[in-house]
All heavy atoms as an XYZ file, in Angstrom:
628
protein
N      37.353      4.846   -113.228
C      36.816      5.831   -112.264
C      35.502      5.383   -111.653
O      35.285      5.577   -110.476
C      36.647      7.198   -112.959
C      37.933      7.815   -113.481
S      39.039      8.357   -112.175
C      38.132      9.734   -111.553
N      34.632      4.746   -112.473
C      33.365      4.324   -111.926
C      33.566      3.232   -110.890
O      32.861      3.200   -109.883
C      32.481      3.819   -113.087
O      32.380      4.814   -114.082
C      31.123      3.409   -112.602
N      34.467      2.311   -111.144
C      34.694      1.251   -110.172
C      35.310      1.791   -108.886
O      35.010      1.306   -107.822
C      35.593      0.171   -110.770
C      34.878     -0.632   -111.855
C      35.700     -1.717   -112.364
C      34.935     -2.371   -113.502
N      35.642     -3.488   -114.055
N      36.133      2.767   -109.033
C      36.717      3.427   -107.837
C      35.603      4.052   -106.993
O      35.594      3.983   -105.756
C      37.791      4.408   -108.221
N      34.663      4.672   -107.670
C      33.537      5.275   -106.969
C      32.688      4.241   -106.282
O      32.162      4.457   -105.211
C      32.701      6.122   -107.966
C      31.708      6.981   -107.261
O      31.842      7.310   -106.098
N      30.661      7.371   -107.999
N      32.554      3.040   -106.873
C      31.744      2.003   -106.285
C      32.343      1.467   -105.017
O      31.607      0.886   -104.184
C      31.496      0.880   -107.280
O      32.660      0.131   -107.499
N      33.632      1.607   -104.802
C      34.258      1.159   -103.557
C      34.441      2.318   -102.584
O      35.111      2.187   -101.534
C      35.589      0.417   -103.767
C      35.386     -0.841   -104.554
C      36.606      1.288   -104.439
N      33.870      3.466   -102.903
C      33.888      4.571   -101.964
C      34.974      5.602   -102.206
O      35.174      6.511   -101.380
N      35.660      5.515   -103.305
C      36.723      6.498   -103.608
C      36.103      7.683   -104.364
O      35.397      7.494   -105.342
C      37.830      5.853   -104.443
C      38.553      4.739   -103.767
S      39.799      3.944   -104.774
C      41.132      5.131   -104.650
N      36.395      8.906   -103.892
C      35.918     10.100   -104.546
C      36.769     11.248   -104.100
O      37.427     11.190   -103.051
C      34.437     10.340   -104.277
O      34.250     10.622   -102.875
N      36.801     12.292   -104.899
C      37.548     13.482   -104.536
C      38.981     13.454   -105.083
O      39.404     12.427   -105.634
N      39.671     14.560   -104.908
C      41.015     14.667   -105.446
C      42.038     13.769   -104.728
O      42.959     13.250   -105.402
C      41.475     16.125   -105.391
C      40.738     17.079   -106.300
C      41.215     18.511   -106.091
C      40.874     16.684   -107.765
N      41.892     13.563   -103.450
C      42.808     12.703   -102.737
C      42.753     11.270   -103.235
O      43.760     10.607   -103.427
N      41.526     10.785   -103.492
C      41.370      9.442   -103.997
C      41.767      9.355   -105.455
O      42.241      8.293   -105.900
C      39.941      8.962   -103.822
C      39.637      8.623   -102.335
O      40.600      8.328   -101.600
O      38.461      8.689   -101.936
N      41.593     10.417   -106.212
C      42.061     10.451   -107.582
C      43.595     10.274   -107.604
O      44.130      9.515   -108.409
C      41.643     11.695   -108.291
C      42.138     11.841   -109.735
C      41.564     10.773   -110.619
C      41.779     13.233   -110.285
N      44.289     10.960   -106.705
C      45.747     10.811   -106.572
C      46.123      9.348   -106.293
O      47.013      8.829   -106.890
C      46.288     11.701   -105.508
C      46.341     13.164   -105.877
O      46.256     13.488   -107.097
O      46.465     14.003   -104.974
N      45.367      8.719   -105.379
C      45.653      7.317   -105.056
C      45.419      6.410   -106.257
O      46.195      5.486   -106.521
C      44.789      6.851   -103.902
C      45.120      7.512   -102.593
C      44.132      7.081   -101.513
C      44.364      7.872   -100.253
N      43.354      7.608    -99.210
N      44.329      6.667   -106.995
C      44.013      5.850   -108.153
C      45.110      6.011   -109.228
O      45.577      5.029   -109.816
C      42.664      6.228   -108.721
C      42.154      5.467   -109.912
C      41.967      3.962   -109.540
C      40.838      6.020   -110.369
N      45.529      7.256   -109.449
C      46.611      7.472   -110.443
C      47.928      6.837   -110.006
O      48.658      6.286   -110.817
C      46.764      8.974   -110.700
C      45.597      9.671   -111.410
C      45.812     11.167   -111.462
C      45.379      9.063   -112.792
N      48.209      6.886   -108.723
C      49.414      6.236   -108.181
C      49.342      4.739   -108.397
O      50.334      4.114   -108.724
C      49.614      6.569   -106.752
N      48.148      4.148   -108.164
C      47.982      2.706   -108.387
C      48.219      2.365   -109.866
O      48.874      1.371   -110.163
C      46.565      2.254   -107.971
C      46.388      2.174   -106.445
S      44.687      1.855   -105.888
C      43.971      0.784   -107.071
N      47.684      3.189   -110.718
C      47.866      2.927   -112.162
C      49.307      3.062   -112.572
O      49.854      2.222   -113.330
C      46.992      3.917   -112.971
C      45.505      3.600   -112.953
C      44.710      4.779   -113.512
C      45.221      2.365   -113.784
N      49.989      4.068   -112.048
C      51.372      4.287   -112.442
C      52.267      3.169   -111.893
O      53.144      2.666   -112.605
C      51.893      5.634   -111.953
C      53.342      5.909   -112.393
C      53.647      7.364   -112.461
O      52.823      8.178   -112.125
N      54.850      7.667   -112.860
N      52.069      2.753   -110.650
C      52.858      1.702   -110.065
C      52.602      0.387   -110.810
O      53.526     -0.402   -111.035
C      52.542      1.520   -108.579
N      51.371      0.159   -111.230
C      51.052     -1.055   -111.953
C      51.625     -1.037   -113.350
O      51.995     -2.086   -113.894
C      49.527     -1.227   -111.988
C      49.137     -2.664   -111.962
O      49.571     -3.441   -112.761
N      48.252     -3.010   -111.066
N      51.695      0.134   -113.977
C      52.260      0.255   -115.303
C      53.729     -0.142   -115.366
O      54.232     -0.607   -116.361
C      52.044      1.635   -115.856
N      54.412      0.037   -114.210
C      55.866     -0.344   -114.173
C      56.052     -1.854   -114.343
O      57.029     -2.279   -114.869
C      56.468      0.095   -112.832
C      56.444      1.606   -112.619
C      57.408      2.314   -113.567
O      58.489      1.754   -113.850
O      57.083      3.444   -113.987
N      55.091     -2.640   -113.845
C      55.255     -4.113   -113.882
C      54.352     -4.776   -114.869
O      54.580     -5.933   -115.195
C      55.007     -4.686   -112.484
O      53.694     -4.335   -112.044
C      56.029     -4.194   -111.477
N      53.282     -4.137   -115.327
C      52.297     -4.779   -116.176
C      52.728     -4.865   -117.615
O      52.171     -5.667   -118.364
C      50.977     -4.067   -116.079
N      53.658     -4.116   -118.019
C      54.102     -4.102   -119.424
C      53.579     -2.942   -120.267
O      54.372     -2.307   -120.957
N      52.306     -2.699   -120.206
C      51.778     -1.501   -120.904
C      50.577     -0.913   -120.127
O      50.138     -1.481   -119.118
C      51.385     -1.837   -122.335
C      50.232     -2.822   -122.438
O      49.808     -3.368   -121.377
O      49.743     -3.072   -123.574
N      50.162      0.225   -120.553
C      49.127      0.958   -119.797
C      47.766      0.255   -119.784
O      47.077      0.313   -118.788
C      48.974      2.397   -120.353
C      50.181      3.262   -120.041
O      50.951      2.917   -119.168
N      50.350      4.286   -120.817
N      47.433     -0.399   -120.890
C      46.121     -1.086   -120.894
C      46.109     -2.259   -119.936
O      45.099     -2.501   -119.264
C      45.784     -1.526   -122.327
O      46.676     -2.509   -122.771
N      47.196     -2.991   -119.835
C      47.317     -4.111   -118.880
C      47.230     -3.573   -117.432
O      46.624     -4.163   -116.591
C      48.560     -4.908   -119.105
N      47.872     -2.443   -117.170
C      47.867     -1.810   -115.882
C      46.426     -1.424   -115.480
O      45.966     -1.624   -114.379
C      48.770     -0.594   -115.841
N      45.725     -0.851   -116.468
C      44.334     -0.465   -116.216
C      43.452     -1.655   -115.916
O      42.608     -1.631   -114.977
C      43.789      0.297   -117.441
O      42.459      0.603   -117.266
N      43.615     -2.744   -116.656
C      42.850     -3.983   -116.411
C      43.187     -4.488   -114.998
O      42.268     -4.932   -114.267
C      43.160     -5.025   -117.492
C      42.567     -4.524   -118.814
C      42.640     -6.394   -117.105
C      43.008     -5.338   -119.988
N      44.433     -4.505   -114.616
C      44.820     -5.001   -113.302
C      44.184     -4.210   -112.165
O      43.675     -4.770   -111.195
C      46.366     -4.997   -113.141
C      47.017     -6.023   -113.961
O      46.419     -6.953   -114.475
N      48.309     -5.837   -114.183
N      44.181     -2.861   -112.271
C      43.579     -2.031   -111.253
C      42.046     -2.224   -111.233
O      41.463     -2.306   -110.163
C      43.974     -0.552   -111.474
C      43.166      0.366   -110.544
C      45.446     -0.363   -111.217
N      41.434     -2.324   -112.411
C      39.996     -2.614   -112.454
C      39.654     -3.939   -111.783
O      38.651     -4.030   -111.053
C      39.503     -2.620   -113.907
C      39.213     -1.260   -114.427
O      38.897     -0.371   -113.714
N      39.315     -1.118   -115.732
N      40.466     -4.940   -112.021
C      40.260     -6.247   -111.394
C      40.394     -6.145   -109.863
O      39.622     -6.776   -109.145
C      41.179     -7.305   -111.950
C      40.864     -7.690   -113.375
O      39.779     -7.460   -113.849
N      41.844     -8.250   -114.065
N      41.357     -5.404   -109.394
C      41.542     -5.232   -107.978
C      40.329     -4.550   -107.336
O      39.799     -4.993   -106.308
C      42.793     -4.419   -107.666
C      43.011     -4.069   -106.186
C      43.299     -5.324   -105.378
C      44.104     -3.073   -106.049
N      39.830     -3.492   -107.972
C      38.678     -2.779   -107.454
C      37.425     -3.647   -107.472
O      36.576     -3.585   -106.601
C      38.439     -1.486   -108.260
C      39.565     -0.435   -108.083
C      39.286      0.743   -108.996
C      39.651      0.021   -106.610
N      37.338     -4.514   -108.524
C      36.228     -5.455   -108.548
C      36.225     -6.452   -107.401
O      35.187     -6.813   -106.902
C      36.229     -6.245   -109.865
C      35.602     -5.505   -111.028
O      34.829     -4.541   -110.753
O      35.873     -5.884   -112.190
N      37.391     -6.855   -106.991
C      37.520     -7.859   -105.913
C      37.038     -7.283   -104.600
O      36.582     -8.070   -103.774
C      38.959     -8.340   -105.797
C      39.346     -9.246   -106.990
C      40.677     -9.853   -106.763
C      41.113    -10.596   -107.985
N      40.389    -11.798   -108.250
N      37.131     -6.013   -104.355
C      36.649     -5.455   -103.095
C      35.174     -5.706   -102.899
O      34.706     -5.950   -101.809
C      36.892     -3.942   -103.022
C      38.327     -3.554   -102.751
C      38.871     -2.509   -103.535
C      39.074     -4.159   -101.837
C      40.172     -2.125   -103.306
C      40.384     -3.767   -101.594
C      40.942     -2.764   -102.340
O      42.213     -2.349   -102.115
N      34.380     -5.559   -103.951
C      32.922     -5.692   -103.825
C      32.382     -6.999   -104.375
O      31.162     -7.168   -104.421
C      32.232     -4.482   -104.566
O      32.660     -4.498   -105.930
C      32.601     -3.190   -103.880
N      33.228     -7.889   -104.823
C      32.835     -9.144   -105.411
C      32.098    -10.007   -104.409
O      32.457    -10.087   -103.230
C      34.060     -9.860   -105.938
C      33.731    -11.102   -106.769
O      32.837    -11.834   -106.447
N      34.498    -11.261   -107.827
N      31.028    -10.649   -104.845
C      30.251    -11.536   -103.940
C      31.074    -12.695   -103.435
O      30.953    -13.127   -102.263
C      29.018    -12.050   -104.638
N      32.020    -13.201   -104.250
C      32.890    -14.289   -103.838
C      33.777    -13.849   -102.668
O      33.997    -14.611   -101.761
C      33.724    -14.828   -104.997
C      32.928    -15.570   -106.015
O      31.843    -16.091   -105.650
O      33.347    -15.646   -107.182
N      34.324    -12.664   -102.735
C      35.156    -12.143   -101.654
C      34.344    -11.986   -100.422
O      34.778    -12.360    -99.304
C      35.761    -10.773   -102.089
O      36.515    -10.913   -103.259
C      36.648    -10.242   -100.987
N      33.154    -11.444   -100.532
C      32.312    -11.272    -99.364
C      31.896    -12.615    -98.743
O      31.893    -12.756    -97.528
C      31.067    -10.444    -99.724
C      31.433     -9.018   -100.073
C      30.220     -8.192   -100.499
O      29.083     -8.643   -100.410
N      30.473     -6.993   -100.945
N      31.621    -13.574    -99.573
C      31.287    -14.947    -99.069
C      32.487    -15.605    -98.416
O      32.357    -16.277    -97.394
C      30.746    -15.808   -100.171
C      29.329    -15.431   -100.559
O      28.585    -14.867    -99.756
N      28.966    -15.729   -101.775
N      33.670    -15.453    -99.005
C      34.875    -16.068    -98.463
C      35.241    -15.455    -97.111
O      35.748    -16.172    -96.259
C      36.048    -15.905    -99.432
N      34.956    -14.195    -96.907
C      35.307    -13.506    -95.672
C      34.172    -13.436    -94.725
O      34.246    -12.769    -93.646
C      35.876    -12.136    -95.983
C      37.192    -12.108    -96.747
C      37.518    -10.696    -97.153
C      38.280    -12.719    -95.936
N      33.054    -14.111    -95.003
C      31.866    -14.006    -94.181
C      32.140    -14.471    -92.733
O      31.632    -13.868    -91.792
C      30.725    -14.859    -94.786
C      29.383    -14.647    -94.091
C      28.305    -15.537    -94.648
C      28.093    -15.199    -96.116
N      27.027    -16.005    -96.713
N      32.967    -15.459    -92.559
C      33.221    -16.030    -91.235
C      34.267    -15.282    -90.490
O      34.485    -15.508    -89.295
N      35.008    -14.393    -91.151
C      36.089    -13.661    -90.501
C      35.576    -12.428    -89.785
O      34.648    -11.785    -90.274
C      37.151    -13.232    -91.523
C      37.955    -14.380    -92.085
C      37.567    -14.990    -93.242
C      39.101    -14.805    -91.422
C      38.296    -16.058    -93.737
C      39.835    -15.883    -91.924
C      39.428    -16.472    -93.094
O      40.176    -17.530    -93.588
N      36.186    -12.103    -88.698
C      35.823    -10.873    -87.965
C      37.057     -9.986    -87.902
O      38.170    -10.455    -87.757
C      35.399    -11.194    -86.535
C      34.136    -12.034    -86.459
C      32.954    -11.238    -86.975
C      31.678    -12.068    -86.879
N      30.569    -11.402    -87.511
N      36.852     -8.701    -88.106
C      37.889     -7.702    -88.086
C      37.762     -6.880    -86.837
O      36.692     -6.396    -86.498
C      37.815     -6.821    -89.336
C      38.021     -7.577    -90.602
C      36.971     -8.226    -91.223
C      39.293     -7.656    -91.153
C      37.169     -8.950    -92.394
C      39.501     -8.358    -92.339
C      38.421     -9.002    -92.938
N      38.859     -6.724    -86.113
C      38.855     -5.984    -84.874
C      39.096     -4.456    -85.153
O      40.022     -4.099    -85.795
C      39.922     -6.478    -83.877
C      39.847     -5.852    -82.517
C      40.785     -6.523    -81.519
N      40.625     -7.958    -81.443
C      39.670     -8.607    -80.802
N      38.732     -7.914    -80.216
N      39.611     -9.920    -80.783
N      38.143     -3.681    -84.628
C      38.235     -2.234    -84.769
C      39.127     -1.678    -83.620
O      39.396     -2.380    -82.650
C      36.842     -1.617    -84.742
C      35.918     -2.157    -85.807
S      36.534     -1.989    -87.478
C      36.266     -0.207    -87.733
N      39.510     -0.450    -83.739
C      40.357      0.198    -82.705
C      39.677      0.197    -81.342
O      40.354      0.183    -80.295
C      40.734      1.598    -83.097
C      41.795      1.619    -84.134
C      42.326      3.049    -84.354
C      43.422      3.021    -85.377
N      44.023      4.345    -85.558
N      38.345      0.289    -81.318
C      37.636      0.351    -80.041
C      37.405     -1.026    -79.441
O      36.769     -1.189    -78.403
C      36.300      1.062    -80.207
C      35.362      0.444    -81.181
O      35.698     -0.639    -81.735
O      34.312      1.022    -81.441
N      37.967     -2.087    -80.081
C      37.915     -3.424    -79.543
C      36.771     -4.289    -80.046
O      36.790     -5.526    -79.931
N      35.743     -3.708    -80.674
C      34.655     -4.494    -81.173
C      35.046     -5.213    -82.483
O      35.976     -4.790    -83.156
C      33.388     -3.671    -81.363
C      33.521     -2.596    -82.372
C      32.315     -1.654    -82.364
N      32.632     -0.471    -83.148
C      32.308     -0.332    -84.426
N      31.626     -1.260    -85.029
N      32.634      0.763    -85.076
N      34.372     -6.311    -82.764
C      34.659     -7.040    -84.009
C      33.486     -6.894    -84.938
O      32.312     -6.901    -84.521
C      34.907     -8.544    -83.711
O      33.806     -9.084    -83.050
C      36.164     -8.724    -82.848
N      33.784     -6.776    -86.217
C      32.733     -6.596    -87.252
C      33.111     -7.485    -88.441
O      34.206     -7.936    -88.591
C      32.651     -5.117    -87.691
C      32.189     -4.222    -86.571
C      33.943     -4.635    -88.265
N      32.055     -7.772    -89.255
C      32.235     -8.488    -90.478
C      32.889     -7.703    -91.574
O      33.155     -6.503    -91.430
N      33.222     -8.343    -92.679
C      33.945     -7.737    -93.778
C      33.229     -6.501    -94.336
O      33.830     -5.437    -94.484
C      34.147     -8.744    -94.912
C      34.770     -8.131    -96.171
C      36.101     -7.730    -96.176
C      34.040     -7.973    -97.321
C      36.684     -7.197    -97.301
C      34.583     -7.471    -98.463
C      35.901     -7.060    -98.462
O      36.452     -6.539    -99.590
N      31.958     -6.589    -94.655
C      31.245     -5.470    -95.247
C      31.173     -4.316    -94.286
O      31.307     -3.121    -94.715
C      29.845     -5.850    -95.744
O      29.149     -6.475    -94.664
C      29.908     -6.834    -96.918
N      30.913     -4.570    -93.018
C      30.883     -3.514    -92.023
C      32.260     -2.903    -91.855
O      32.387     -1.667    -91.648
C      30.373     -4.013    -90.674
C      28.936     -4.473    -90.737
O      28.168     -3.868    -91.595
O      28.538     -5.361    -89.982
N      33.298     -3.715    -91.897
C      34.674     -3.209    -91.777
C      34.995     -2.269    -92.942
O      35.529     -1.180    -92.726
C      35.655     -4.392    -91.742
C      37.084     -4.014    -91.739
C      37.679     -3.597    -90.547
C      37.870     -4.103    -92.895
C      39.006     -3.259    -90.524
C      39.186     -3.724    -92.855
C      39.772     -3.312    -91.676
O      41.092     -2.968    -91.622
N      34.643     -2.696    -94.146
C      34.937     -1.850    -95.300
C      34.144     -0.530    -95.230
O      34.694      0.507    -95.553
C      34.588     -2.607    -96.599
C      35.500     -3.782    -96.855
S      37.209     -3.376    -97.032
C      37.226     -2.640    -98.651
N      32.912     -0.621    -94.768
C      32.104      0.597    -94.642
C      32.705      1.528    -93.602
O      32.757      2.773    -93.785
C      30.644      0.254    -94.295
N      33.163      0.970    -92.485
C      33.756      1.835    -91.423
C      35.034      2.491    -91.968
O      35.268      3.678    -91.705
C      34.156      0.950    -90.214
C      33.002      0.542    -89.382
C      32.643      1.583    -88.307
O      33.523      2.375    -87.941
O      31.499      1.566    -87.870
N      35.828      1.763    -92.682
C      37.056      2.324    -93.263
C      36.780      3.409    -94.248
O      37.460      4.403    -94.320
C      37.942      1.238    -93.858
C      38.516      0.283    -92.837
C      39.347      1.033    -91.806
C      39.818      0.160    -90.717
N      40.595      0.847    -89.692
N      35.701      3.239    -95.071
C      35.351      4.273    -95.971
C      34.885      5.549    -95.286
O      35.226      6.663    -95.709
C      34.188      3.785    -96.895
C      34.720      3.041    -98.121
C      33.615      2.708    -99.068
N      33.589      1.259    -99.122
C      32.513      0.524    -99.151
N      31.333      1.087    -99.139
N      32.617     -0.780    -99.204
N      34.173      5.379    -94.192
C      33.749      6.528    -93.383
C      34.928      7.266    -92.783
O      34.914      8.490    -92.559
C      32.795      6.114    -92.269
C      31.393      5.724    -92.718
C      30.596      5.132    -91.577
C      30.669      6.872    -93.365
N      36.030      6.552    -92.511
C      37.239      7.111    -91.946
C      38.126      7.705    -93.037
O      39.178      8.256    -92.735
C      38.020      6.056    -91.180
C      37.316      5.604    -89.953
C      38.039      4.413    -89.285
O      39.101      3.990    -89.759
N      37.504      3.897    -88.197
N      37.737      7.555    -94.320
C      38.541      8.106    -95.434
C      39.618      7.181    -95.893
O      40.488      7.626    -96.624
N      39.575      5.911    -95.526
C      40.571      4.972    -95.978
C      39.992      4.096    -97.093
O      38.840      3.836    -97.154
C      41.025      4.070    -94.817
C      41.693      4.841    -93.776
C      42.248      3.912    -92.769
N      42.946      4.664    -91.741
C      43.345      4.118    -90.637
N      43.242      2.823    -90.441
N      43.957      4.812    -89.712
N      40.918      3.629    -97.957
C      40.500      2.756    -99.071
C      41.177      1.422    -98.993
O      42.259      1.202    -98.755
C      40.848      3.435   -100.375
C      40.079      4.709   -100.566
O      38.939      4.783   -100.182
N      40.718      5.736   -101.092
């Protein structure tokens, strides 16, 4: 839950998404602890410095046509309620 909060997830809607991610992962991971580790690793990758450095040169096009970097893109999507 703490890692989900660090990527901007909060509230009941995001809790539903987090539980759905855990349940879907439990189907393929083998057991619940492995599913939890997999989801934690995914959430870590969103804010990982390596991910941010790897995507530093990429630009993401917003609906209004402007292009922004990875961190700005993720912040915009969080403001729009997307994860």
